[in-house]
C-alpha positions as CSV (number, residue, x, y, z in Angstrom):
1,F,0.0,0.0,0.0
2,K,3.0,2.3,0.2
3,N,2.5,3.9,-3.2
4,L,-1.3,3.5,-3.5
5,R,-3.3,6.6,-4.2
6,P,-6.9,5.9,-3.1
7,I,-9.5,6.8,-5.7
8,L,-13.0,8.0,-4.7
9,G,-15.7,5.6,-5.8
10,K,-13.4,2.7,-6.3
11,V,-14.2,-0.4,-4.3
12,Y,-11.4,-1.7,-2.1
13,K,-11.1,-4.9,-0.1
14,I,-9.0,-4.2,3.0
15,E,-8.1,-6.7,5.7
16,N,-6.5,-5.8,8.9
17,K,-5.4,-8.9,10.8
18,H,-4.6,-6.9,13.9
19,T,-8.2,-5.7,14.3
20,N,-9.9,-8.7,12.6
21,L,-11.6,-6.2,10.3
22,T,-12.4,-6.6,6.7
23,I,-13.9,-3.8,4.6
24,E,-15.0,-4.2,1.0
25,A,-16.4,-0.7,0.2
26,S,-15.9,2.6,-1.5
27,L,-14.8,5.1,1.0
28,S,-16.1,8.7,1.5
29,A,-14.1,11.7,0.3
30,K,-13.4,12.7,3.9
31,T,-11.9,9.3,4.7
32,L,-9.8,9.2,1.5
33,S,-8.4,12.7,2.2
34,S,-7.4,11.7,5.7
35,L,-5.6,8.4,4.9
36,P,-1.9,8.3,5.5
37,D,0.1,7.3,2.4
38,K,2.4,4.7,4.1
39,N,0.2,2.9,6.7
40,W,-3.3,2.7,5.3
41,L,-4.2,-0.3,7.4
42,A,-3.5,1.6,10.6
43,H,-6.5,3.9,10.0
44,R,-9.2,3.5,12.7
45,W,-12.3,2.9,10.6
46,T,-15.8,3.9,11.6
47,I,-19.0,3.1,10.0
48,K,-19.3,6.8,8.9
49,D,-16.1,6.4,6.8
50,I,-17.8,4.1,4.4
51,D,-19.7,5.5,1.4
52,K,-21.1,2.2,0.0
53,G,-20.2,-1.4,0.4
54,V,-20.0,-4.4,2.7
55,V,-18.2,-4.5,6.0
56,K,-17.3,-7.6,8.0
57,N,-17.0,-7.4,11.8
58,I,-16.6,-3.6,12.2
59,S,-16.4,-2.5,15.8
60,L,-18.5,0.5,16.7
61,G,-17.9,3.0,19.5
62,D,-20.6,1.6,21.8
63,G,-18.8,-1.8,22.0
64,S,-21.2,-3.4,19.4
65,S,-20.1,-4.8,16.0
66,Y,-21.8,-4.9,12.6
67,T,-21.4,-7.1,9.5
68,G,-23.3,-6.3,6.4
69,D,-24.3,-3.7,3.8
70,V,-23.5,0.0,4.3
71,V,-24.7,3.1,2.4
72,A,-23.6,6.6,3.2
73,G,-22.2,5.6,6.6
74,Y,-25.4,3.8,7.7
75,F,-26.4,0.1,8.1
76,D,-28.4,-0.2,4.9
77,G,-29.4,-3.5,3.3
78,T,-28.8,-6.9,4.8
79,G,-26.8,-7.1,8.0
80,E,-26.2,-8.3,11.6
81,H,-25.7,-5.9,14.5
82,I,-24.2,-7.7,17.6
83,L,-24.7,-5.8,20.9
84,S,-23.2,-6.4,24.3
85,G,-25.0,-8.8,26.7
86,G,-25.8,-11.3,24.0
87,Y,-28.3,-9.1,22.3
88,F,-28.4,-8.9,18.5
89,T,-30.5,-8.0,15.5
90,N,-30.2,-9.2,11.9
91,G,-32.3,-8.6,8.8
92,T,-32.9,-5.6,6.6
93,F,-31.7,-2.2,7.7
94,K,-32.5,1.2,6.2
95,K,-30.6,4.3,7.2
96,G,-29.3,2.6,10.4
97,Q,-32.6,1.3,11.6
98,L,-33.8,-2.4,11.5
99,I,-36.8,-2.5,9.1
100,R,-37.6,-6.3,9.3
101,G,-35.7,-9.1,10.9
102,R,-35.1,-11.1,14.0
103,G,-33.2,-10.6,17.2
104,K,-32.8,-10.7,20.9
105,V,-33.4,-7.2,22.3
106,A,-34.0,-5.4,25.7
107,L,-37.1,-3.3,25.5
108,A,-37.7,0.0,27.2
109,D,-39.5,-1.6,30.2
110,K,-36.4,-3.9,30.7
111,S,-38.2,-7.0,29.4
112,I,-36.3,-9.2,27.0
113,Y,-37.8,-10.2,23.6
114,I,-36.5,-12.9,21.2
115,G,-38.2,-13.2,17.8
116,E,-39.3,-11.3,14.8
117,L,-38.9,-7.5,14.7
118,I,-39.9,-4.5,12.6
119,N,-39.2,-0.8,12.6
120,N,-36.2,-0.5,15.0
121,N,-36.8,-3.4,17.3
122,I,-40.6,-3.5,17.7
123,P,-41.8,-7.1,18.3
124,D,-43.9,-8.2,15.3
125,G,-44.5,-11.8,14.4
126,K,-43.6,-15.0,16.3
127,G,-41.6,-14.5,19.5
128,T,-41.1,-14.8,23.2
129,L,-41.3,-11.9,25.7
130,N,-39.8,-12.4,29.1
131,T,-41.1,-9.8,31.6
132,K,-40.3,-9.5,35.3
133,N,-43.2,-11.9,36.2
134,T,-44.4,-13.6,33.0
135,T,-43.2,-15.2,29.8
136,Y,-45.4,-14.8,26.8
137,K,-45.0,-17.0,23.7
138,G,-47.0,-16.5,20.5
139,E,-47.8,-13.8,18.0
140,F,-47.0,-10.1,18.4
141,S,-48.2,-7.2,16.3
142,K,-46.6,-3.8,16.5
143,G,-45.2,-4.4,20.0
144,K,-48.4,-6.0,21.4
145,F,-48.9,-9.6,22.3
146,I,-51.9,-10.8,20.3
147,S,-51.3,-14.6,20.6
148,N,-51.7,-17.0,17.7
149,N,-55.4,-17.2,16.6
150,G,-56.3,-16.2,20.2
151,T,-54.1,-18.9,21.7
152,G,-50.6,-18.7,23.3
153,S,-48.8,-19.7,26.4
154,K,-47.7,-17.9,29.6
155,T,-45.2,-18.9,32.3
156,Y,-45.9,-17.1,35.6
157,A,-43.3,-16.0,38.1
158,N,-44.3,-18.9,40.3
159,K,-43.5,-21.3,37.4
160,S,-47.2,-22.2,36.7
161,E,-47.8,-22.5,33.0
162,Y,-51.0,-21.6,31.0
163,Y,-51.8,-22.8,27.5
164,G,-54.9,-21.7,25.7
165,S,-56.9,-18.6,24.8
166,I,-55.4,-15.3,25.7
167,N,-57.0,-11.9,25.4
168,A,-55.5,-8.7,23.9
169,K,-54.0,-7.8,27.3
170,G,-52.1,-11.1,27.5
171,Q,-54.4,-12.6,30.1
172,A,-55.8,-16.1,30.2
173,H,-59.3,-15.7,28.8
174,G,-61.4,-18.5,27.3
175,K,-60.6,-22.2,26.9
176,G,-57.3,-23.3,28.3
177,E,-55.2,-25.4,30.7
178,L,-53.2,-24.2,33.8
179,I,-50.5,-26.4,35.0
180,L,-49.6,-25.7,38.6
181,T,-46.1,-26.1,40.1
182,N,-47.3,-29.3,42.0
183,G,-48.2,-30.8,38.6
184,S,-52.0,-30.4,39.0
185,K,-53.9,-29.4,35.9
186,L,-56.9,-27.2,35.7
187,R,-58.8,-27.3,32.4
188,G,-61.8,-25.2,31.4
189,Q,-62.9,-21.6,30.8
190,F,-60.8,-18.8,32.2
191,N,-62.0,-15.2,32.7
192,N,-59.4,-12.6,33.4
C-alpha cells in the first residue's frame, strides 16, 4: 500500500489482521483525504467512513459490532448488529434502523424479547417476551402480544404454566389449561 493513491468511488477490499476487520467498500471523500500514504491499514475505521459497500466485523464506538451492507455511513441492506450482553438484530436495515428481521433485544421496560422484529426493534410476528413476572410465547403485532389465533402460552413468576386462549391484554381468557407447580392441571374456561 506504500505507493497506493486511493480513488474516490473505487471499491477496495481491505483486511487488517490486527483488528480482525475486513472492509469491502468505496470510502467517503473525507476518509480518503485523511488516509496516511504509508500505513493505510492503521486507519481507525468507523461506519461513517464508508460511502457504499460491505463490512465484516466492524467494531463500533458503543462496543457493538456490525457485518453487512452500508450506504452513506449507515447500516443499509442486509446485515447483523451484535450488541453487548448477548443481544443482536439481523435482517434488513434502512438508514441505520432495522426494518424487518429477527433478534434478541432489551425493551424500554427492561423486558427481553426474542423473535421477529420490525421498525427499529418493535416485536412483530412470532416471538417470546420475558417480563419480570411472566413469559409470553406466541404472536406479536406492532409491539403488542396478540397470541396466535387467540391462543398462546404464559409462564408465571411462580413457574405455573398456562396454555390456551389469551386476550389482547395477554391474560388467560377462554378455553385453556393451567399447570400448577405441583403438577395439578386445571382445564376449562378462564375469565381474566
